[in-house]
N, C-alpha and C positions, 0 to 999 in steps of 0.2 A: 468437456472432459469431466470425468467423475473422480472425486477424491474420497476414497473409501472410509478414511478415519482421520483422527488427529495426526497420526504419524505420517500419513500421506500428504496432509496439508502442510506440515512442517517441511517435508521433503520437497514439495513443490516450491515453497519459499526459498529453500536452499538453491534449487535449480535456477530460480528467478534471479537470485543474487549474482550468479555467474554472468548474466547477460546485461547487467546494469552499466550505465555510463553516466558521467557527470552531466547534470541537467535534466535527467529523466524525471518524469512525474508518473506515478502509478496511483490510480484511484481504485479504492476497494469499496464496493457496494454490497449490500445484503442485510438481512435482518439481524437483530441482536443474537449473539451466540452462533453466528454462521461460520466463524473461524477466521475472520479478518485479522485480528491481532495474533492468532496462532500462526497464520501465514507469515506475518511480519517477524515473529520470533525465529522462524526458520531462516528467513532472509538475513536478519541481523546476526544470527549464529554463524552463518556461512561467511559473513564479512568480519568475523573476529570478536563479536560481542560475547562476553562470558558473564552472564548475570541475568537479573530479572528484566523482563520486558512487560511493564504494566500497560494497560490500555491508557492512552493519553486523554481520556474523556474529560478529566477535570483540569489537567494542565493545558490541554488543547494542543500544545506543541511540545514534543519530547525529542530533544536533540541527542544524537549519537555521533559525536564529532571525531572521536579518536579511532575510528575504524579504517579499514583499507580504503573505503569510500564513505565519506560522511553521509549520514542519513538523518532526515528530520521526519519523524513519525507524527502525523497530525490527525486529530479526531475532531470533526466538525459537528458532532451530534448535538452539542449545546449551542451552536450558532443559529440564531433565529433570523438574522438579516444578512444577506450576502455582502452588504456594504461594510460589515464588521471585519471582513477579511483584510482590508487595507491596513488595519492596525497590527496584523500579525506579521507583515513583511515577508510573506512567503515567496514572492518573486525574487527578492534579493538572495534568499537561501539557495535557490536553484543553481546559482552561478558556481557554487562550491561543492555541490553534492547532489543527492537524490531526495526527492520529496515524495512521501507516501501518505496519501490522504484517505482516511476512512470517512464515510458519510459525505462524499463529495457533492451530493445533491443539495446539501445545505449551503453550498457556496454558489449555487445558481447553475443553470443548465450549460452556460457557455464559459464557465470559469477555467477549465483546463481542456481545451479542444485537442491538444497534442498529446494528451496522457494515454498511457496504456490503461484502458479501463477494464478492470476485472470485477466480476460479480459472482458472489457465492450464494447459493440457495440450498436450504436443508431439504433433503429428499425424505420420503416416508421411511426408508430403511436406515436413516441416520447419516448416510453419506452426504457429500456436498457436490452439487453440480456447479462447475466453474465454467463461466462463459467469458469471452474476451472481445473487446473492441480494440483492434490493433491499428495504431496509426502508422503512417509511412516511415517514421523515424525508427520503427522496430523491424523494418524489412531486413532480412538476413539474421535477425535474432529471434524471430518468432516463426514457427513454434519453437519452444525451448528444446534444447538437446540435452 
């Protein structure tokens, strides 16, 4: 799928929000400035968040608990060792809401095998190429409508 610009990336995030269920994990891969946090802004806006959505690269975990569906936005960019994930308590969080993880590769290859894996790559024309690894738990929800 091709996302033409920032507005299209936000719109995709809004569409994604409509398909979410408690316990979902979404991983977002791609280089710096590919639009991962921009997509999350659209998703959070569709769930009722009205405010700033900073990249959680320094906080690592940014909770949005007062939404229609609680979301924990995680950025693993600064995680050097996958064993550090145990301290974050991410598995417990999933029981109450949705976990969105940027830079999942820093958590190790097998960290979230059941996740909807989305990857954004910047094209020469500035658009974003979006690819998806869709697990069976998303059957009937993907492709998004």
